[in-house]
KOLNU-35694 format. One record per residue: residue in three letters; residue number from 1; chain; x, y, z of N, C-alpha, C in turn. Coordinates in nm, 3 decimals, decimal comma, m for minus. Layout:
+---------+-----+--------+---------+---------+---------+---------+---------+---------+---------+---------+---------+
: residuo : num : cadena :     npx :     npy :     npz :    capx :    capy :    capz :     cpx :     cpy :     cpz :
+---------+-----+--------+---------+---------+---------+---------+---------+---------+---------+---------+---------+
:     ALA : NUM :      A :       X :       Y :       Z :       X :       Y :       Z :       X :       Y :       Z :
...
+---------+-----+--------+---------+---------+---------+---------+---------+---------+---------+---------+---------+
//
This chain:
+---------+-----+--------+---------+---------+---------+---------+---------+---------+---------+---------+---------+
: residuo : num : cadena :     npx :     npy :     npz :    capx :    capy :    capz :     cpx :     cpy :     cpz :
+---------+-----+--------+---------+---------+---------+---------+---------+---------+---------+---------+---------+
:     UNK :   1 :      A :  m1,191 :   0,890 :  m1,876 :  m1,244 :   0,758 :  m1,847 :  m1,166 :   0,655 :  m1,928 :
:     UNK :   2 :      A :  m1,129 :   0,548 :  m1,862 :  m1,057 :   0,440 :  m1,929 :  m1,157 :   0,348 :  m1,996 :
:     UNK :   3 :      A :  m1,133 :   0,319 :  m2,122 :  m1,220 :   0,228 :  m2,196 :  m1,145 :   0,098 :  m2,216 :
:     UNK :   4 :      A :  m1,209 :  m0,012 :  m2,181 :  m1,148 :  m0,143 :  m2,195 :  m1,208 :  m0,214 :  m2,315 :
:     UNK :   5 :      A :  m1,125 :  m0,281 :  m2,389 :  m1,174 :  m0,354 :  m2,505 :  m1,233 :  m0,488 :  m2,463 :
:     UNK :   6 :      A :  m1,299 :  m0,553 :  m2,556 :  m1,354 :  m0,684 :  m2,527 :  m1,245 :  m0,788 :  m2,508 :
:     UNK :   7 :      A :  m1,122 :  m0,752 :  m2,545 :  m1,009 :  m0,842 :  m2,528 :  m0,944 :  m0,829 :  m2,390 :
:     UNK :   8 :      A :  m0,987 :  m0,730 :  m2,312 :  m0,933 :  m0,712 :  m2,178 :  m0,978 :  m0,828 :  m2,089 :
:     UNK :   9 :      A :  m0,887 :  m0,874 :  m2,006 :  m0,923 :  m0,978 :  m1,910 :  m0,975 :  m0,912 :  m1,784 :
:     UNK :  10 :      A :  m1,040 :  m0,990 :  m1,701 :  m1,087 :  m0,939 :  m1,572 :  m0,968 :  m0,886 :  m1,494 :
:     UNK :  11 :      A :  m0,858 :  m0,959 :  m1,499 :  m0,737 :  m0,917 :  m1,427 :  m0,689 :  m0,780 :  m1,476 :
:     UNK :  12 :      A :  m0,688 :  m0,758 :  m1,609 :  m0,646 :  m0,628 :  m1,665 :  m0,733 :  m0,515 :  m1,612 :
:     UNK :  13 :      A :  m0,863 :  m0,537 :  m1,614 :  m0,958 :  m0,434 :  m1,571 :  m0,943 :  m0,407 :  m1,421 :
:     UNK :  14 :      A :  m0,934 :  m0,512 :  m1,342 :  m0,922 :  m0,493 :  m1,197 :  m0,789 :  m0,426 :  m1,162 :
:     UNK :  15 :      A :  m0,680 :  m0,470 :  m1,225 :  m0,549 :  m0,407 :  m1,199 :  m0,552 :  m0,258 :  m1,231 :
:     UNK :  16 :      A :  m0,607 :  m0,222 :  m1,346 :  m0,613 :  m0,080 :  m1,386 :  m0,702 :  m0,001 :  m1,291 :
:     UNK :  17 :      A :  m0,814 :  m0,060 :  m1,250 :  m0,905 :   0,007 :  m1,158 :  m0,842 :   0,026 :  m1,021 :
:     UNK :  18 :      A :  m0,771 :  m0,074 :  m0,973 :  m0,704 :  m0,063 :  m0,844 :  m0,597 :   0,046 :  m0,848 :
:     UNK :  19 :      A :  m0,522 :   0,053 :  m0,958 :  m0,421 :   0,157 :  m0,971 :  m0,484 :   0,296 :  m0,970 :
:     UNK :  20 :      A :  m0,592 :   0,313 :  m1,044 :  m0,661 :   0,442 :  m1,047 :  m0,716 :   0,478 :  m0,910 :
:     UNK :  21 :      A :  m0,775 :   0,379 :  m0,843 :  m0,832 :   0,403 :  m0,710 :  m0,724 :   0,439 :  m0,609 :
:     UNK :  22 :      A :  m0,613 :   0,369 :  m0,613 :  m0,502 :   0,398 :  m0,521 :  m0,451 :   0,540 :  m0,543 :
:     UNK :  23 :      A :  m0,435 :   0,579 :  m0,668 :  m0,389 :   0,715 :  m0,697 :  m0,487 :   0,819 :  m0,646 :
:     UNK :  24 :      A :  m0,614 :   0,795 :  m0,666 :  m0,716 :   0,890 :  m0,619 :  m0,718 :   0,898 :  m0,467 :
:     UNK :  25 :      A :  m0,710 :   0,783 :  m0,400 :  m0,707 :   0,784 :  m0,254 :  m0,585 :   0,860 :  m0,201 :
:     UNK :  26 :      A :  m0,470 :   0,839 :  m0,264 :  m0,350 :   0,909 :  m0,221 :  m0,367 :   1,060 :  m0,233 :
:     UNK :  27 :      A :  m0,422 :   1,105 :  m0,344 :  m0,445 :   1,249 :  m0,363 :  m0,542 :   1,305 :  m0,260 :
:     UNK :  28 :      A :  m0,648 :   1,233 :  m0,232 :  m0,752 :   1,283 :  m0,144 :  m0,721 :   1,268 :   0,005 :
:     UNK :  29 :      A :  m0,644 :   1,167 :   0,042 :  m0,619 :   1,140 :   0,184 :  m0,482 :   1,184 :   0,231 :
:     UNK :  30 :      A :  m0,399 :   1,238 :   0,144 :  m0,263 :   1,277 :   0,179 :  m0,264 :   1,364 :   0,304 :
:     UNK :  31 :      A :  m0,203 :   1,317 :   0,410 :  m0,192 :   1,386 :   0,540 :  m0,327 :   1,413 :   0,605 :
:     UNK :  32 :      A :  m0,425 :   1,328 :   0,579 :  m0,555 :   1,342 :   0,645 :  m0,542 :   1,306 :   0,792 :
:     UNK :  33 :      A :  m0,639 :   1,351 :   0,870 :  m0,640 :   1,317 :   1,012 :  m0,647 :   1,166 :   1,027 :
:     UNK :  34 :      A :  m0,565 :   1,108 :   1,115 :  m0,565 :   0,962 :   1,130 :  m0,698 :   0,910 :   1,182 :
:     UNK :  35 :      A :  m0,745 :   0,806 :   1,120 :  m0,869 :   0,742 :   1,160 :  m0,865 :   0,597 :   1,114 :
:     UNK :  36 :      A :  m0,953 :   0,518 :   1,165 :  m0,963 :   0,379 :   1,123 :  m1,101 :   0,355 :   1,066 :
:     UNK :  37 :      A :  m1,111 :   0,259 :   0,977 :  m1,242 :   0,225 :   0,923 :  m1,231 :   0,117 :   0,818 :
:     UNK :  38 :      A :  m1,346 :   0,062 :   0,783 :  m1,354 :  m0,039 :   0,679 :  m1,477 :  m0,009 :   0,594 :
:     UNK :  39 :      A :  m1,462 :  m0,027 :   0,464 :  m1,571 :  m0,007 :   0,371 :  m1,574 :  m0,123 :   0,274 :
:     UNK :  40 :      A :  m1,694 :  m0,166 :   0,240 :  m1,708 :  m0,279 :   0,148 :  m1,815 :  m0,247 :   0,044 :
:     UNK :  41 :      A :  m1,793 :  m0,295 :  m0,076 :  m1,891 :  m0,284 :  m0,185 :  m1,890 :  m0,415 :  m0,262 :
:     UNK :  42 :      A :  m2,005 :  m0,452 :  m0,315 :  m2,015 :  m0,568 :  m0,402 :  m2,084 :  m0,523 :  m0,530 :
:     UNK :  43 :      A :  m2,029 :  m0,563 :  m0,642 :  m2,084 :  m0,526 :  m0,772 :  m2,114 :  m0,652 :  m0,851 :
:     UNK :  44 :      A :  m2,236 :  m0,662 :  m0,900 :  m2,271 :  m0,775 :  m0,987 :  m2,250 :  m0,727 :  m1,130 :
:     UNK :  45 :      A :  m2,152 :  m0,784 :  m1,196 :  m2,116 :  m0,740 :  m1,332 :  m2,158 :  m0,842 :  m1,437 :
:     UNK :  46 :      A :  m2,264 :  m0,912 :  m1,413 :  m2,311 :  m1,010 :  m1,511 :  m2,240 :  m1,142 :  m1,498 :
:     UNK :  47 :      A :  m2,127 :  m1,155 :  m1,563 :  m2,054 :  m1,283 :  m1,561 :  m1,961 :  m1,296 :  m1,441 :
:     UNK :  48 :      A :  m1,936 :  m1,186 :  m1,371 :  m1,852 :  m1,191 :  m1,251 :  m1,912 :  m1,101 :  m1,144 :
:     UNK :  49 :      A :  m1,882 :  m1,132 :  m1,019 :  m1,919 :  m1,047 :  m0,906 :  m1,789 :  m0,994 :  m0,848 :
:     UNK :  50 :      A :  m1,784 :  m0,866 :  m0,823 :  m1,663 :  m0,802 :  m0,770 :  m1,693 :  m0,755 :  m0,628 :
:     UNK :  51 :      A :  m1,607 :  m0,795 :  m0,536 :  m1,617 :  m0,747 :  m0,398 :  m1,495 :  m0,660 :  m0,371 :
:     UNK :  52 :      A :  m1,522 :  m0,541 :  m0,322 :  m1,415 :  m0,446 :  m0,293 :  m1,418 :  m0,417 :  m0,143 :
:     UNK :  53 :      A :  m1,303 :  m0,426 :  m0,080 :  m1,292 :  m0,397 :   0,062 :  m1,172 :  m0,305 :   0,083 :
:     UNK :  54 :      A :  m1,195 :  m0,198 :   0,155 :  m1,089 :  m0,102 :   0,185 :  m1,078 :  m0,092 :   0,337 :
:     UNK :  55 :      A :  m0,957 :  m0,106 :   0,387 :  m0,931 :  m0,089 :   0,529 :  m0,837 :   0,030 :   0,545 :
:     UNK :  56 :      A :  m0,869 :   0,116 :   0,639 :  m0,787 :   0,234 :   0,666 :  m0,743 :   0,228 :   0,811 :
:     UNK :  57 :      A :  m0,614 :   0,251 :   0,833 :  m0,562 :   0,253 :   0,970 :  m0,454 :   0,358 :   0,982 :
:     UNK :  58 :      A :  m0,442 :   0,421 :   1,097 :  m0,338 :   0,523 :   1,118 :  m0,198 :   0,462 :   1,107 :
:     UNK :  59 :      A :  m0,104 :   0,541 :   1,057 :   0,035 :   0,496 :   1,047 :   0,112 :   0,528 :   1,174 :
:     UNK :  60 :      A :   0,059 :   0,620 :   1,254 :   0,130 :   0,664 :   1,373 :   0,216 :   0,787 :   1,348 :
:     UNK :  61 :      A :   0,222 :   0,831 :   1,223 :   0,299 :   0,951 :   1,190 :   0,212 :   1,075 :   1,200 :
:     UNK :  62 :      A :   0,273 :   1,186 :   1,242 :   0,204 :   1,314 :   1,235 :   0,210 :   1,360 :   1,089 :
:     UNK :  63 :      A :   0,134 :   1,465 :   1,056 :   0,139 :   1,520 :   0,920 :   0,281 :   1,567 :   0,886 :
:     UNK :  64 :      A :   0,348 :   1,633 :   0,983 :   0,486 :   1,678 :   0,960 :   0,578 :   1,560 :   0,933 :
:     UNK :  65 :      A :   0,565 :   1,454 :   1,010 :   0,650 :   1,337 :   0,991 :   0,625 :   1,270 :   0,856 :
:     UNK :  66 :      A :   0,500 :   1,266 :   0,814 :   0,467 :   1,205 :   0,685 :   0,530 :   1,283 :   0,569 :
:     UNK :  67 :      A :   0,522 :   1,416 :   0,575 :   0,583 :   1,498 :   0,471 :   0,735 :   1,486 :   0,479 :
:     UNK :  68 :      A :   0,788 :   1,486 :   0,600 :   0,933 :   1,475 :   0,618 :   0,985 :   1,343 :   0,563 :
:     UNK :  69 :      A :   0,907 :   1,236 :   0,574 :   0,948 :   1,106 :   0,521 :   0,968 :   1,112 :   0,369 :
:     UNK :  70 :      A :   0,880 :   1,184 :   0,302 :   0,892 :   1,199 :   0,156 :   1,017 :   1,281 :   0,123 :
:     UNK :  71 :      A :   1,038 :   1,390 :   0,195 :   1,154 :   1,476 :   0,170 :   1,284 :   1,401 :   0,199 :
:     UNK :  72 :      A :   1,286 :   1,323 :   0,307 :   1,408 :   1,250 :   0,346 :   1,453 :   1,152 :   0,239 :
:     UNK :  73 :      A :   1,360 :   1,100 :   0,161 :   1,394 :   1,002 :   0,058 :   1,412 :   1,064 :  m0,081 :
:     UNK :  74 :      A :   1,389 :   1,194 :  m0,093 :   1,398 :   1,261 :  m0,223 :   1,544 :   1,292 :  m0,255 :
:     UNK :  75 :      A :   1,602 :   1,218 :  m0,349 :   1,743 :   1,236 :  m0,384 :   1,771 :   1,371 :  m0,449 :
:     UNK :  76 :      A :   1,667 :   1,443 :  m0,490 :   1,686 :   1,576 :  m0,549 :   1,698 :   1,686 :  m0,444 :
:     UNK :  77 :      A :   1,668 :   1,654 :  m0,321 :   1,682 :   1,752 :  m0,213 :   1,828 :   1,760 :  m0,168 :
:     UNK :  78 :      A :   1,866 :   1,876 :  m0,117 :   2,002 :   1,896 :  m0,066 :   2,023 :   1,806 :   0,056 :
:     UNK :  79 :      A :   2,147 :   1,759 :   0,076 :   2,174 :   1,669 :   0,191 :   2,131 :   1,727 :   0,325 :
:     UNK :  80 :      A :   2,151 :   1,859 :   0,346 :   2,113 :   1,916 :   0,475 :   1,961 :   1,921 :   0,493 :
:     UNK :  81 :      A :   1,887 :   1,932 :   0,383 :   1,741 :   1,931 :   0,389 :   1,693 :   1,790 :   0,421 :
:     UNK :  82 :      A :   1,755 :   1,691 :   0,357 :   1,718 :   1,552 :   0,385 :   1,751 :   1,515 :   0,530 :
:     UNK :  83 :      A :   1,865 :   1,564 :   0,579 :   1,904 :   1,537 :   0,718 :   1,804 :   1,602 :   0,815 :
:     UNK :  84 :      A :   1,761 :   1,724 :   0,782 :   1,662 :   1,792 :   0,867 :   1,531 :   1,714 :   0,868 :
:     UNK :  85 :      A :   1,492 :   1,662 :   0,753 :   1,369 :   1,583 :   0,745 :   1,379 :   1,457 :   0,830 :
:     UNK :  86 :      A :   1,495 :   1,391 :   0,825 :   1,514 :   1,271 :   0,907 :   1,507 :   1,306 :   1,056 :
:     UNK :  87 :      A :   1,565 :   1,419 :   1,095 :   1,561 :   1,462 :   1,235 :   1,418 :   1,492 :   1,278 :
:     UNK :  88 :      A :   1,343 :   1,558 :   1,191 :   1,204 :   1,589 :   1,224 :   1,123 :   1,460 :   1,241 :
:     UNK :  89 :      A :   1,150 :   1,360 :   1,157 :   1,080 :   1,232 :   1,168 :   1,111 :   1,164 :   1,301 :
:     UNK :  90 :      A :   1,236 :   1,173 :   1,344 :   1,279 :   1,106 :   1,467 :   1,229 :   1,177 :   1,592 :
:     UNK :  91 :      A :   1,213 :   1,309 :   1,583 :   1,171 :   1,386 :   1,699 :   1,287 :   1,409 :   1,794 :
:     UNK :  92 :      A :   1,257 :   1,469 :   1,907 :   1,361 :   1,494 :   2,007 :   1,427 :   1,629 :   1,989 :
:     UNK :  93 :      A :   1,546 :   1,647 :   2,053 :   1,615 :   1,775 :   2,048 :   1,651 :   1,814 :   1,904 :
:     UNK :  94 :      A :   1,635 :   1,941 :   1,873 :   1,672 :   1,990 :   1,741 :   1,558 :   1,992 :   1,641 :
:     UNK :  95 :      A :   1,438 :   1,953 :   1,683 :   1,325 :   1,947 :   1,590 :   1,291 :   2,086 :   1,536 :
:     UNK :  96 :      A :   1,294 :   2,186 :   1,622 :   1,260 :   2,323 :   1,576 :   1,363 :   2,374 :   1,475 :
:     UNK :  97 :      A :   1,490 :   2,344 :   1,497 :   1,593 :   2,383 :   1,401 :   1,573 :   2,309 :   1,269 :
:     UNK :  98 :      A :   1,536 :   2,183 :   1,276 :   1,510 :   2,105 :   1,155 :   1,391 :   2,163 :   1,079 :
:     UNK :  99 :      A :   1,285 :   2,199 :   1,152 :   1,168 :   2,260 :   1,088 :   1,207 :   2,391 :   1,019 :
:     UNK : 100 :      A :   1,295 :   2,470 :   1,081 :   1,339 :   2,596 :   1,021 :   1,414 :   2,570 :   0,891 :
:     UNK : 101 :      A :   1,496 :   2,466 :   0,885 :   1,567 :   2,432 :   0,761 :   1,467 :   2,394 :   0,653 :
:     UNK : 102 :      A :   1,366 :   2,315 :   0,689 :   1,266 :   2,273 :   0,591 :   1,181 :   2,390 :   0,542 :
:     UNK : 103 :      A :   1,144 :   2,480 :   0,632 :   1,067 :   2,599 :   0,591 :   1,151 :   2,683 :   0,495 :
:     UNK : 104 :      A :   1,280 :   2,695 :   0,522 :   1,367 :   2,775 :   0,437 :   1,399 :   2,711 :   0,304 :
:     UNK : 105 :      A :   1,374 :   2,580 :   0,291 :   1,409 :   2,510 :   0,167 :   1,299 :   2,514 :   0,061 :
:     UNK : 106 :      A :   1,183 :   2,561 :   0,099 :   1,072 :   2,565 :   0,004 :   0,940 :   2,559 :   0,078 :
:     UNK : 107 :      A :   0,835 :   2,532 :   0,006 :   0,703 :   2,530 :   0,073 :   0,695 :   2,416 :   0,173 :
:     UNK : 108 :      A :   0,671 :   2,450 :   0,296 :   0,654 :   2,351 :   0,403 :   0,511 :   2,364 :   0,452 :
:     UNK : 109 :      A :   0,440 :   2,256 :   0,466 :   0,297 :   2,264 :   0,494 :   0,259 :   2,310 :   0,633 :
:     UNK : 110 :      A :   0,350 :   2,306 :   0,727 :   0,314 :   2,343 :   0,865 :   0,375 :   2,478 :   0,902 :
:     UNK : 111 :      A :   0,302 :   2,555 :   0,984 :   0,355 :   2,685 :   1,028 :   0,471 :   2,669 :   1,124 :
+---------+-----+--------+---------+---------+---------+---------+---------+---------+---------+---------+---------+
//
């Protein structure tokens, strides 16, 4: 748990909370089924009222494409693995060969 001092500003607290929330959402929603929605909360904190609104919308990527996007930008991956990831993201001819390269390069989330 993060403890804030009495010298923390509202901005400091909100920035830190947003960063923690974003990290948690990323961990929990990574490659989740695409869906849309909105959620809102209001908190009365005595001297300030905080309103939180979260909007979720599909990116249009499949789970394979989302993982491939991360691999394609990873400079630590071999060039042929990055090229295979880019091909998988684009779709079309050669996708199965690209998937085979990715499966052979390490843990790939899809069968």
